[in-house]
N, CA, C, O and the ligand as a Tripos MOL2 file, in Angstrom:
@<TRIPOS>MOLECULE
protein
  273   271    69     0     0
PROTEIN
NO_CHARGES

@<TRIPOS>ATOM
      1 N         -40.6110   48.1230   61.1380 N.3       1 MET1
      2 CA        -40.8240   49.4450   60.5070 C.3       1 MET1
      3 C         -39.5520   50.2820   60.6370 C.2       1 MET1
      4 O         -38.9230   50.2890   61.6940 O.2       1 MET1
      5 N         -39.1790   50.9710   59.5950 N.am      2 ALA2
      6 CA        -37.9320   51.7400   59.5920 C.3       2 ALA2
      7 C         -38.1190   53.0740   60.3030 C.2       2 ALA2
      8 O         -39.1110   53.7790   60.1160 O.2       2 ALA2
      9 N         -37.1400   53.3850   61.1110 N.am      3 LYS3
     10 CA        -37.1020   54.6790   61.7960 C.3       3 LYS3
     11 C         -35.7190   55.2400   61.5150 C.2       3 LYS3
     12 O         -34.7470   54.4880   61.4460 O.2       3 LYS3
     13 N         -35.6220   56.5490   61.3530 N.am      4 VAL4
     14 CA        -34.3040   57.0920   61.0550 C.3       4 VAL4
     15 C         -33.7250   57.7980   62.2760 C.2       4 VAL4
     16 O         -34.4630   58.3000   63.1240 O.2       4 VAL4
     17 N         -32.4090   57.8290   62.3540 N.am      5 CYS5
     18 CA        -31.7020   58.5150   63.4220 C.3       5 CYS5
     19 C         -31.9770   60.0140   63.3330 C.2       5 CYS5
     20 O         -31.8160   60.6000   62.2620 O.2       5 CYS5
     21 N         -32.3900   60.6510   64.4400 N.am      6 PRO6
     22 CA        -32.6680   62.0850   64.4190 C.3       6 PRO6
     23 C         -31.4030   62.9200   64.2230 C.2       6 PRO6
     24 O         -31.4960   64.1020   63.8920 O.2       6 PRO6
     25 N         -30.2550   62.3430   64.4170 N.am      7 GLU7
     26 CA        -28.9940   63.0670   64.2870 C.3       7 GLU7
     27 C         -28.4230   63.0060   62.8750 C.2       7 GLU7
     28 O         -27.9480   64.0160   62.3560 O.2       7 GLU7
     29 N         -28.4660   61.8310   62.2510 N.am      8 CYS8
     30 CA        -27.7970   61.6740   60.9570 C.3       8 CYS8
     31 C         -28.6890   61.0710   59.8800 C.2       8 CYS8
     32 O         -28.2250   60.8140   58.7690 O.2       8 CYS8
     33 N         -29.9670   60.8390   60.1940 N.am      9 ASP9
     34 CA        -30.9250   60.2970   59.2320 C.3       9 ASP9
     35 C         -30.5730   58.8990   58.7420 C.2       9 ASP9
     36 O         -31.0780   58.4450   57.7150 O.2       9 ASP9
     37 N         -29.7070   58.2230   59.4790 N.am     10 ASN10
     38 CA        -29.4040   56.8360   59.1250 C.3      10 ASN10
     39 C         -30.6130   55.9640   59.4510 C.2      10 ASN10
     40 O         -31.1460   56.0500   60.5570 O.2      10 ASN10
     41 N         -31.0590   55.1220   58.5110 N.am     11 PRO11
     42 CA        -32.1780   54.2230   58.8160 C.3      11 PRO11
     43 C         -31.8110   53.2650   59.9430 C.2      11 PRO11
     44 O         -30.7920   52.5780   59.8790 O.2      11 PRO11
     45 N         -32.6530   53.2260   60.9780 N.am     12 LEU12
     46 CA        -32.3930   52.3530   62.1140 C.3      12 LEU12
     47 C         -33.2920   51.1320   62.0170 C.2      12 LEU12
     48 O         -34.4900   51.2410   61.7540 O.2      12 LEU12
     49 N         -32.6950   49.9730   62.2330 N.am     13 ASP13
     50 CA        -33.4570   48.7380   62.1420 C.3      13 ASP13
     51 C         -33.9950   48.3870   63.5300 C.2      13 ASP13
     52 O         -33.3690   47.6340   64.2760 O.2      13 ASP13
     53 N         -35.1430   48.9320   63.8610 N.am     14 ILE14
     54 CA        -35.7250   48.7220   65.1860 C.3      14 ILE14
     55 C         -37.0390   47.9560   65.0530 C.2      14 ILE14
     56 O         -37.9120   48.3270   64.2690 O.2      14 ILE14
     57 N         -37.1620   46.8940   65.8240 N.am     15 ASP15
     58 CA        -38.4210   46.1710   65.8820 C.3      15 ASP15
     59 C         -39.2560   46.7510   67.0230 C.2      15 ASP15
     60 O         -38.9060   46.6020   68.1940 O.2      15 ASP15
     61 N         -40.3460   47.4040   66.6770 N.am     16 GLU16
     62 CA        -41.1590   48.0680   67.7000 C.3      16 GLU16
     63 C         -41.6510   47.1110   68.7810 C.2      16 GLU16
     64 O         -41.9470   47.5290   69.9010 O.2      16 GLU16
     65 N         -41.7360   45.8280   68.4420 N.am     17 ASP17
     66 CA        -42.1910   44.8440   69.4240 C.3      17 ASP17
     67 C         -41.0930   44.4880   70.4260 C.2      17 ASP17
     68 O         -41.3550   43.8700   71.4580 O.2      17 ASP17
     69 N         -39.8490   44.8910   70.1020 N.am     18 GLU18
     70 CA        -38.7280   44.4660   70.9430 C.3      18 GLU18
     71 C         -38.1410   45.6030   71.7780 C.2      18 GLU18
     72 O         -37.1850   45.3850   72.5210 O.2      18 GLU18
     73 N         -38.6960   46.8120   71.6690 N.am     19 VAL19
     74 CA        -38.2030   47.9190   72.4830 C.3      19 VAL19
     75 C         -39.2780   48.3630   73.4630 C.2      19 VAL19
     76 O         -40.4710   48.1790   73.2210 O.2      19 VAL19
     77 N         -38.8410   48.9500   74.5720 N.am     20 GLU20
     78 CA        -39.7600   49.4640   75.5750 C.3      20 GLU20
     79 C         -39.4170   50.9100   75.8670 C.2      20 GLU20
     80 O         -38.2970   51.3510   75.6070 O.2      20 GLU20
     81 N         -40.3750   51.6540   76.4080 N.am     21 GLU21
     82 CA        -40.1070   53.0250   76.8370 C.3      21 GLU21
     83 C         -38.9290   53.0470   77.7990 C.2      21 GLU21
     84 O         -38.8690   52.2500   78.7350 O.2      21 GLU21
     85 N         -37.9850   53.9700   77.5640 N.am     22 GLY22
     86 CA        -36.8330   54.0790   78.4500 C.3      22 GLY22
     87 C         -35.6340   53.2810   77.9760 C.2      22 GLY22
     88 O         -34.5330   53.4390   78.5030 O.2      22 GLY22
     89 N         -35.8410   52.4160   76.9750 N.am     23 ASP23
     90 CA        -34.7000   51.6900   76.4130 C.3      23 ASP23
     91 C         -33.7730   52.6700   75.7060 C.2      23 ASP23
     92 O         -34.2160   53.6980   75.1940 O.2      23 ASP23
     93 N         -32.4890   52.3450   75.6790 N.am     24 THR24
     94 CA        -31.5620   53.1710   74.9150 C.3      24 THR24
     95 C         -30.9440   52.3370   73.7950 C.2      24 THR24
     96 O         -30.6080   51.1650   73.9660 O.2      24 THR24
     97 N         -30.8090   52.9900   72.6440 N.am     25 LEU25
     98 CA        -30.2210   52.3460   71.4730 C.3      25 LEU25
     99 C         -29.0420   53.1920   71.0260 C.2      25 LEU25
    100 O         -28.9630   54.3740   71.3640 O.2      25 LEU25
    101 N         -28.1380   52.6080   70.2810 N.am     26 THR26
    102 CA        -27.0180   53.3630   69.7370 C.3      26 THR26
    103 C         -27.0730   53.3160   68.2190 C.2      26 THR26
    104 O         -27.2120   52.2490   67.6220 O.2      26 THR26
    105 N         -26.9620   54.4900   67.6010 N.am     27 CYS27
    106 CA        -26.9450   54.5600   66.1460 C.3      27 CYS27
    107 C         -25.6200   54.0080   65.6370 C.2      27 CYS27
    108 O         -24.5540   54.4460   66.0690 O.2      27 CYS27
    109 N         -25.6850   53.0490   64.7200 N.am     28 ASP28
    110 CA        -24.4620   52.4650   64.1830 C.3      28 ASP28
    111 C         -23.6800   53.4620   63.3460 C.2      28 ASP28
    112 O         -22.4640   53.3350   63.1990 O.2      28 ASP28
    113 N         -24.3720   54.4550   62.7960 N.am     29 GLU29
    114 CA        -23.7360   55.3720   61.8520 C.3      29 GLU29
    115 C         -22.9770   56.4900   62.5620 C.2      29 GLU29
    116 O         -21.8080   56.7240   62.2550 O.2      29 GLU29
    117 N         -23.6190   57.1910   63.5110 N.am     30 CYS30
    118 CA        -22.9680   58.3460   64.1480 C.3      30 CYS30
    119 C         -22.6610   58.0800   65.6230 C.2      30 CYS30
    120 O         -22.0040   58.8950   66.2700 O.2      30 CYS30
    121 N         -23.1280   56.9530   66.1610 N.am     31 GLY31
    122 CA        -22.7800   56.5630   67.5200 C.3      31 GLY31
    123 C         -23.5750   57.2690   68.5990 C.2      31 GLY31
    124 O         -23.2950   57.0850   69.7830 O.2      31 GLY31
    125 N         -24.5760   58.0840   68.2170 N.am     32 VAL32
    126 CA        -25.3690   58.7910   69.2070 C.3      32 VAL32
    127 C         -26.2490   57.8090   69.9790 C.2      32 VAL32
    128 O         -26.7510   56.8330   69.4230 O.2      32 VAL32
    129 N         -26.4250   58.0890   71.2760 N.am     33 GLU33
    130 CA        -27.3210   57.2700   72.0790 C.3      33 GLU33
    131 C         -28.7350   57.8130   71.9600 C.2      33 GLU33
    132 O         -28.9580   59.0170   72.0950 O.2      33 GLU33
    133 N         -29.6860   56.9300   71.7090 N.am     34 LEU34
    134 CA        -31.0770   57.3220   71.5280 C.3      34 LEU34
    135 C         -31.9410   56.6390   72.5650 C.2      34 LEU34
    136 O         -31.8570   55.4260   72.7580 O.2      34 LEU34
    137 N         -32.7840   57.4340   73.2400 N.am     35 GLU35
    138 CA        -33.7010   56.8590   74.2030 C.3      35 GLU35
    139 C         -35.0750   56.7120   73.5830 C.2      35 GLU35
    140 O         -35.5500   57.6020   72.8780 O.2      35 GLU35
    141 N         -35.7110   55.5780   73.8520 N.am     36 VAL36
    142 CA        -37.0690   55.3540   73.3790 C.3      36 VAL36
    143 C         -38.0160   56.1500   74.2810 C.2      36 VAL36
    144 O         -38.2120   55.8030   75.4460 O.2      36 VAL36
    145 N         -38.5990   57.2150   73.7340 N.am     37 VAL37
    146 CA        -39.4940   58.0720   74.5120 C.3      37 VAL37
    147 C         -40.8810   57.4530   74.5740 C.2      37 VAL37
    148 O         -41.4830   57.3440   75.6420 O.2      37 VAL37
    149 N         -41.3740   57.0520   73.4210 N.am     38 THR38
    150 CA        -42.6470   56.3350   73.3560 C.3      38 THR38
    151 C         -42.5240   55.2290   72.3230 C.2      38 THR38
    152 O         -41.7110   55.3170   71.4030 O.2      38 THR38
    153 N         -43.3310   54.1890   72.4740 N.am     39 VAL39
    154 CA        -43.2820   53.0800   71.5250 C.3      39 VAL39
    155 C         -44.4740   53.0990   70.5670 C.2      39 VAL39
    156 O         -44.4580   52.4020   69.5520 O.2      39 VAL39
    157 N         -45.4940   53.8760   70.8720 N.am     40 ASP40
    158 CA        -46.6720   53.9130   69.9990 C.3      40 ASP40
    159 C         -47.2260   55.3250   69.9310 C.2      40 ASP40
    160 O         -48.0590   55.6950   70.7580 O.2      40 ASP40
    161 N         -46.7810   56.1290   68.9590 N.am     41 PRO41
    162 CA        -45.8210   55.7640   67.9030 C.3      41 PRO41
    163 C         -44.3950   55.7530   68.4310 C.2      41 PRO41
    164 O         -44.1100   56.3350   69.4780 O.2      41 PRO41
    165 N         -43.5080   55.0960   67.7110 N.am     42 LEU42
    166 CA        -42.1180   55.0090   68.1340 C.3      42 LEU42
    167 C         -41.4320   56.3620   67.9860 C.2      42 LEU42
    168 O         -41.3040   56.8990   66.8860 O.2      42 LEU42
    169 N         -40.9920   56.9000   69.1320 N.am     43 GLU43
    170 CA        -40.2810   58.1810   69.1190 C.3      43 GLU43
    171 C         -38.9490   58.0250   69.8330 C.2      43 GLU43
    172 O         -38.8740   57.4380   70.9130 O.2      43 GLU43
    173 N         -37.8960   58.5560   69.2180 N.am     44 LEU44
    174 CA        -36.5580   58.4580   69.7980 C.3      44 LEU44
    175 C         -36.0190   59.8560   70.0920 C.2      44 LEU44
    176 O         -36.3000   60.8060   69.3620 O.2      44 LEU44
    177 N         -35.2440   59.9700   71.1670 N.am     45 SER45
    178 CA        -34.6560   61.2570   71.5260 C.3      45 SER45
    179 C         -33.1820   61.0490   71.8460 C.2      45 SER45
    180 O         -32.8370   60.1290   72.5870 O.2      45 SER45
    181 N         -32.3070   61.8900   71.2980 N.am     46 PRO46
    182 CA        -30.8780   61.7500   71.5830 C.3      46 PRO46
    183 C         -30.6050   61.9370   73.0680 C.2      46 PRO46
    184 O         -31.1910   62.8140   73.7020 O.2      46 PRO46
    185 N         -29.7270   61.1250   73.6230 N.am     47 VAL47
    186 CA        -29.4380   61.1640   75.0530 C.3      47 VAL47
    187 C         -28.2290   62.0390   75.3460 C.2      47 VAL47
    188 O         -28.0680   62.4940   76.4790 O.2      47 VAL47
    189 N         -27.3670   62.2910   74.3510 N.am     48 ASP48
    190 CA        -26.0750   62.9290   74.6220 C.3      48 ASP48
    191 C         -26.1790   64.3860   75.0320 C.2      48 ASP48
    192 O         -25.1710   64.9710   75.4270 O.2      48 ASP48
    193 N         -27.3770   65.0090   74.9540 N.am     49 ALA49
    194 CA        -27.5350   66.4080   75.3620 C.3      49 ALA49
    195 C         -27.1740   66.5970   76.8320 C.2      49 ALA49
    196 O         -26.7430   67.6800   77.2270 O.2      49 ALA49
    197 N         -27.3440   65.5710   77.6330 N.am     50 GLU50
    198 CA        -27.0130   65.6660   79.0570 C.3      50 GLU50
    199 C         -25.5420   65.9580   79.2630 C.2      50 GLU50
    200 O         -25.1670   66.5610   80.2690 O.2      50 GLU50
    201 N         -24.7110   65.5460   78.3400 N.am     51 GLY51
    202 CA        -23.2730   65.7510   78.4520 C.3      51 GLY51
    203 C         -22.9100   67.2240   78.5600 C.2      51 GLY51
    204 O         -21.9570   67.5790   79.2520 O.2      51 GLY51
    205 N         -23.6690   68.0900   77.8740 N.am     52 TYR52
    206 CA        -23.3840   69.5170   77.9080 C.3      52 TYR52
    207 C         -23.6250   70.0910   79.3060 C.2      52 TYR52
    208 O         -22.8790   70.9590   79.7590 O.2      52 TYR52
    209 N         -24.6480   69.6170   79.9730 N.am     53 ASP53
    210 CA        -24.9140   70.0800   81.3370 C.3      53 ASP53
    211 C         -23.7460   69.7310   82.2570 C.2      53 ASP53
    212 O         -23.3310   70.5390   83.0880 O.2      53 ASP53
    213 N         -23.2290   68.5300   82.0960 N.am     54 ASP54
    214 CA        -22.1150   68.0970   82.9320 C.3      54 ASP54
    215 C         -20.9070   68.9980   82.7270 C.2      54 ASP54
    216 O         -20.2370   69.3740   83.6880 O.2      54 ASP54
    217 N         -20.6260   69.3480   81.4510 N.am     55 GLU55
    218 CA        -19.4850   70.2140   81.1580 C.3      55 GLU55
    219 C         -19.6620   71.5690   81.8310 C.2      55 GLU55
    220 O         -18.7100   72.1290   82.3750 O.2      55 GLU55
    221 N         -20.8730   72.0880   81.7930 N.am     56 ASP56
    222 CA        -21.1580   73.3870   82.4050 C.3      56 ASP56
    223 C         -20.8580   73.3630   83.9010 C.2      56 ASP56
    224 O         -20.2310   74.2780   84.4330 O.2      56 ASP56
    225 N         -21.3060   72.3220   84.5610 N.am     57 LEU57
    226 CA        -21.1050   72.2060   86.0020 C.3      57 LEU57
    227 C         -19.6150   72.1290   86.3260 C.2      57 LEU57
    228 O         -19.1490   72.7310   87.2940 O.2      57 LEU57
    229 N         -18.8750   71.3830   85.5120 N.am     58 THR58
    230 CA        -17.4340   71.2470   85.7290 C.3      58 THR58
    231 C         -16.7550   72.6060   85.5780 C.2      58 THR58
    232 O         -15.8570   72.9460   86.3480 O.2      58 THR58
    233 N         -17.1910   73.3820   84.5780 N.am     59 HIS59
    234 CA        -16.6020   74.6950   84.3280 C.3      59 HIS59
    235 C         -16.8280   75.6210   85.5230 C.2      59 HIS59
    236 O         -15.9130   76.3180   85.9620 O.2      59 HIS59
    237 N         -18.0480   75.6210   86.0390 N.am     60 GLU60
    238 CA        -18.3550   76.4730   87.1930 C.3      60 GLU60
    239 C         -17.4780   76.0830   88.3920 C.2      60 GLU60
    240 O         -16.9850   76.9440   89.1210 O.2      60 GLU60
    241 N         -17.3000   74.8120   88.5750 N.am     61 ALA61
    242 CA        -16.4960   74.3310   89.6920 C.3      61 ALA61
    243 C         -15.0540   74.8110   89.5560 C.2      61 ALA61
    244 O         -14.4080   75.1430   90.5500 O.2      61 ALA61
    245 N         -14.5470   74.8480   88.3090 N.am     62 ASP62
    246 CA        -13.1860   75.3170   88.0780 C.3      62 ASP62
    247 C         -13.0310   76.7860   88.4960 C.2      62 ASP62
    248 O         -12.0690   77.1540   89.1700 O.2      62 ASP62
    249 N         -13.9960   77.6170   88.0820 N.am     63 GLU63
    250 CA        -13.9180   79.0390   88.4120 C.3      63 GLU63
    251 C         -13.9310   79.2370   89.9260 C.2      63 GLU63
    252 O         -13.1960   80.0640   90.4660 O.2      63 GLU63
    253 N         -14.7630   78.4760   90.5850 N.am     64 ASP64
    254 CA        -14.8780   78.5700   92.0350 C.3      64 ASP64
    255 C         -13.5380   78.2270   92.6860 C.2      64 ASP64
    256 O         -13.1370   78.8330   93.6800 O.2      64 ASP64
    257 N         -12.8670   77.2530   92.1090 N.am     65 ASP65
    258 CA        -11.5930   76.8000   92.6490 C.3      65 ASP65
    259 C         -10.5420   77.9180   92.5330 C.2      65 ASP65
    260 O          -9.7710   78.1580   93.4620 O.2      65 ASP65
    261 N         -10.5270   78.5960   91.3730 N.am     66 GLU66
    262 CA         -9.5630   79.6810   91.1520 C.3      66 GLU66
    263 C          -9.7420   80.8050   92.1760 C.2      66 GLU66
    264 O          -8.7750   81.3570   92.7010 O.2      66 GLU66
    265 N         -11.0040   81.1210   92.4390 N.am     67 ASP67
    266 CA        -11.3280   82.2180   93.3530 C.3      67 ASP67
    267 C         -10.7970   81.9190   94.7540 C.2      67 ASP67
    268 O         -10.3280   82.8140   95.4580 O.2      67 ASP67
    269 N         -10.8760   80.6780   95.1350 N.am     68 ALA68
    270 CA        -10.4490   80.2750   96.4750 C.3      68 ALA68
    271 C          -8.9460   80.0090   96.5340 C.2      68 ALA68
    272 O          -8.4230   79.6590   97.5920 O.2      68 ALA68
    273 ZN        -27.0680   58.5210   63.7120 Zn       69 ZN69
@<TRIPOS>BOND
     1     1     2 1
     2     2     3 1
     3     3     4 2
     4     3     5 am
     5     5     6 1
     6     6     7 1
     7     7     8 2
     8     7     9 am
     9     9    10 1
    10    10    11 1
    11    11    12 2
    12    11    13 am
    13    13    14 1
    14    14    15 1
    15    15    16 2
    16    15    17 am
    17    17    18 1
    18    18    19 1
    19    19    20 2
    20    19    21 am
    21    21    22 1
    22    22    23 1
    23    23    24 2
    24    23    25 am
    25    25    26 1
    26    26    27 1
    27    27    28 2
    28    27    29 am
    29    29    30 1
    30    30    31 1
    31    31    32 2
    32    31    33 am
    33    33    34 1
    34    34    35 1
    35    35    36 2
    36    35    37 am
    37    37    38 1
    38    38    39 1
    39    39    40 2
    40    39    41 am
    41    41    42 1
    42    42    43 1
    43    43    44 2
    44    43    45 am
    45    45    46 1
    46    46    47 1
    47    47    48 2
    48    47    49 am
    49    49    50 1
    50    50    51 1
    51    51    52 2
    52    51    53 am
    53    53    54 1
    54    54    55 1
    55    55    56 2
    56    55    57 am
    57    57    58 1
    58    58    59 1
    59    59    60 2
    60    59    61 am
    61    61    62 1
    62    62    63 1
    63    63    64 2
    64    63    65 am
    65    65    66 1
    66    66    67 1
    67    67    68 2
    68    67    69 am
    69    69    70 1
    70    70    71 1
    71    71    72 2
    72    71    73 am
    73    73    74 1
    74    74    75 1
    75    75    76 2
    76    75    77 am
    77    77    78 1
    78    78    79 1
    79    79    80 2
    80    79    81 am
    81    81    82 1
    82    82    83 1
    83    83    84 2
    84    83    85 am
    85    85    86 1
    86    86    87 1
    87    87    88 2
    88    87    89 am
    89    89    90 1
    90    90    91 1
    91    91    92 2
    92    91    93 am
    93    93    94 1
    94    94    95 1
    95    95    96 2
    96    95    97 am
    97    97    98 1
    98    98    99 1
    99    99   100 2
   100    99   101 am
   101   101   102 1
   102   102   103 1
   103   103   104 2
   104   103   105 am
   105   105   106 1
   106   106   107 1
   107   107   108 2
   108   107   109 am
   109   109   110 1
   110   110   111 1
   111   111   112 2
   112   111   113 am
   113   113   114 1
   114   114   115 1
   115   115   116 2
   116   115   117 am
   117   117   118 1
   118   118   119 1
   119   119   120 2
   120   119   121 am
   121   121   122 1
   122   122   123 1
   123   123   124 2
   124   123   125 am
   125   125   126 1
   126   126   127 1
   127   127   128 2
   128   127   129 am
   129   129   130 1
   130   130   131 1
   131   131   132 2
   132   131   133 am
   133   133   134 1
   134   134   135 1
   135   135   136 2
   136   135   137 am
   137   137   138 1
   138   138   139 1
   139   139   140 2
   140   139   141 am
   141   141   142 1
   142   142   143 1
   143   143   144 2
   144   143   145 am
   145   145   146 1
   146   146   147 1
   147   147   148 2
   148   147   149 am
   149   149   150 1
   150   150   151 1
   151   151   152 2
   152   151   153 am
   153   153   154 1
   154   154   155 1
   155   155   156 2
   156   155   157 am
   157   157   158 1
   158   158   159 1
   159   159   160 2
   160   159   161 am
   161   161   162 1
   162   162   163 1
   163   163   164 2
   164   163   165 am
   165   165   166 1
   166   166   167 1
   167   167   168 2
   168   167   169 am
   169   169   170 1
   170   170   171 1
   171   171   172 2
   172   171   173 am
   173   173   174 1
   174   174   175 1
   175   175   176 2
   176   175   177 am
   177   177   178 1
   178   178   179 1
   179   179   180 2
   180   179   181 am
   181   181   182 1
   182   182   183 1
   183   183   184 2
   184   183   185 am
   185   185   186 1
   186   186   187 1
   187   187   188 2
   188   187   189 am
   189   189   190 1
   190   190   191 1
   191   191   192 2
   192   191   193 am
   193   193   194 1
   194   194   195 1
   195   195   196 2
   196   195   197 am
   197   197   198 1
   198   198   199 1
   199   199   200 2
   200   199   201 am
   201   201   202 1
   202   202   203 1
   203   203   204 2
   204   203   205 am
   205   205   206 1
   206   206   207 1
   207   207   208 2
   208   207   209 am
   209   209   210 1
   210   210   211 1
   211   211   212 2
   212   211   213 am
   213   213   214 1
   214   214   215 1
   215   215   216 2
   216   215   217 am
   217   217   218 1
   218   218   219 1
   219   219   220 2
   220   219   221 am
   221   221   222 1
   222   222   223 1
   223   223   224 2
   224   223   225 am
   225   225   226 1
   226   226   227 1
   227   227   228 2
   228   227   229 am
   229   229   230 1
   230   230   231 1
   231   231   232 2
   232   231   233 am
   233   233   234 1
   234   234   235 1
   235   235   236 2
   236   235   237 am
   237   237   238 1
   238   238   239 1
   239   239   240 2
   240   239   241 am
   241   241   242 1
   242   242   243 1
   243   243   244 2
   244   243   245 am
   245   245   246 1
   246   246   247 1
   247   247   248 2
   248   247   249 am
   249   249   250 1
   250   250   251 1
   251   251   252 2
   252   251   253 am
   253   253   254 1
   254   254   255 1
   255   255   256 2
   256   255   257 am
   257   257   258 1
   258   258   259 1
   259   259   260 2
   260   259   261 am
   261   261   262 1
   262   262   263 1
   263   263   264 2
   264   263   265 am
   265   265   266 1
   266   266   267 1
   267   267   268 2
   268   267   269 am
   269   269   270 1
   270   270   271 1
   271   271   272 2
@<TRIPOS>SUBSTRUCTURE
     1 MET1         2 RESIDUE 1 A MET
     2 ALA2         6 RESIDUE 1 A ALA
     3 LYS3        10 RESIDUE 1 A LYS
     4 VAL4        14 RESIDUE 1 A VAL
     5 CYS5        18 RESIDUE 1 A CYS
     6 PRO6        22 RESIDUE 1 A PRO
     7 GLU7        26 RESIDUE 1 A GLU
     8 CYS8        30 RESIDUE 1 A CYS
     9 ASP9        34 RESIDUE 1 A ASP
    10 ASN10       38 RESIDUE 1 A ASN
    11 PRO11       42 RESIDUE 1 A PRO
    12 LEU12       46 RESIDUE 1 A LEU
    13 ASP13       50 RESIDUE 1 A ASP
    14 ILE14       54 RESIDUE 1 A ILE
    15 ASP15       58 RESIDUE 1 A ASP
    16 GLU16       62 RESIDUE 1 A GLU
    17 ASP17       66 RESIDUE 1 A ASP
    18 GLU18       70 RESIDUE 1 A GLU
    19 VAL19       74 RESIDUE 1 A VAL
    20 GLU20       78 RESIDUE 1 A GLU
    21 GLU21       82 RESIDUE 1 A GLU
    22 GLY22       86 RESIDUE 1 A GLY
    23 ASP23       90 RESIDUE 1 A ASP
    24 THR24       94 RESIDUE 1 A THR
    25 LEU25       98 RESIDUE 1 A LEU
    26 THR26      102 RESIDUE 1 A THR
    27 CYS27      106 RESIDUE 1 A CYS
    28 ASP28      110 RESIDUE 1 A ASP
    29 GLU29      114 RESIDUE 1 A GLU
    30 CYS30      118 RESIDUE 1 A CYS
    31 GLY31      122 RESIDUE 1 A GLY
    32 VAL32      126 RESIDUE 1 A VAL
    33 GLU33      130 RESIDUE 1 A GLU
    34 LEU34      134 RESIDUE 1 A LEU
    35 GLU35      138 RESIDUE 1 A GLU
    36 VAL36      142 RESIDUE 1 A VAL
    37 VAL37      146 RESIDUE 1 A VAL
    38 THR38      150 RESIDUE 1 A THR
    39 VAL39      154 RESIDUE 1 A VAL
    40 ASP40      158 RESIDUE 1 A ASP
    41 PRO41      162 RESIDUE 1 A PRO
    42 LEU42      166 RESIDUE 1 A LEU
    43 GLU43      170 RESIDUE 1 A GLU
    44 LEU44      174 RESIDUE 1 A LEU
    45 SER45      178 RESIDUE 1 A SER
    46 PRO46      182 RESIDUE 1 A PRO
    47 VAL47      186 RESIDUE 1 A VAL
    48 ASP48      190 RESIDUE 1 A ASP
    49 ALA49      194 RESIDUE 1 A ALA
    50 GLU50      198 RESIDUE 1 A GLU
    51 GLY51      202 RESIDUE 1 A GLY
    52 TYR52      206 RESIDUE 1 A TYR
    53 ASP53      210 RESIDUE 1 A ASP
    54 ASP54      214 RESIDUE 1 A ASP
    55 GLU55      218 RESIDUE 1 A GLU
    56 ASP56      222 RESIDUE 1 A ASP
    57 LEU57      226 RESIDUE 1 A LEU
    58 THR58      230 RESIDUE 1 A THR
    59 HIS59      234 RESIDUE 1 A HIS
    60 GLU60      238 RESIDUE 1 A GLU
    61 ALA61      242 RESIDUE 1 A ALA
    62 ASP62      246 RESIDUE 1 A ASP
    63 GLU63      250 RESIDUE 1 A GLU
    64 ASP64      254 RESIDUE 1 A ASP
    65 ASP65      258 RESIDUE 1 A ASP
    66 GLU66      262 RESIDUE 1 A GLU
    67 ASP67      266 RESIDUE 1 A ASP
    68 ALA68      270 RESIDUE 1 A ALA
    69 ZN69       273 GROUP 0 **** ****
């Protein structure tokens, strides 16, 4: 069954019988990492949002360094 990438609407060729909850897939079109949230129905969630949190933490650490 065809599922589309939530980021770029590229049709993803995923066999629902071959994925499990927690699996990660990569969109061939935009390269976003997608995590399988549920398999019935098949729901995908972009994983790259975590990257923004990491950047925030790094920024705070920089400011702290300047102060000291
Ligand atoms: Zn995509």
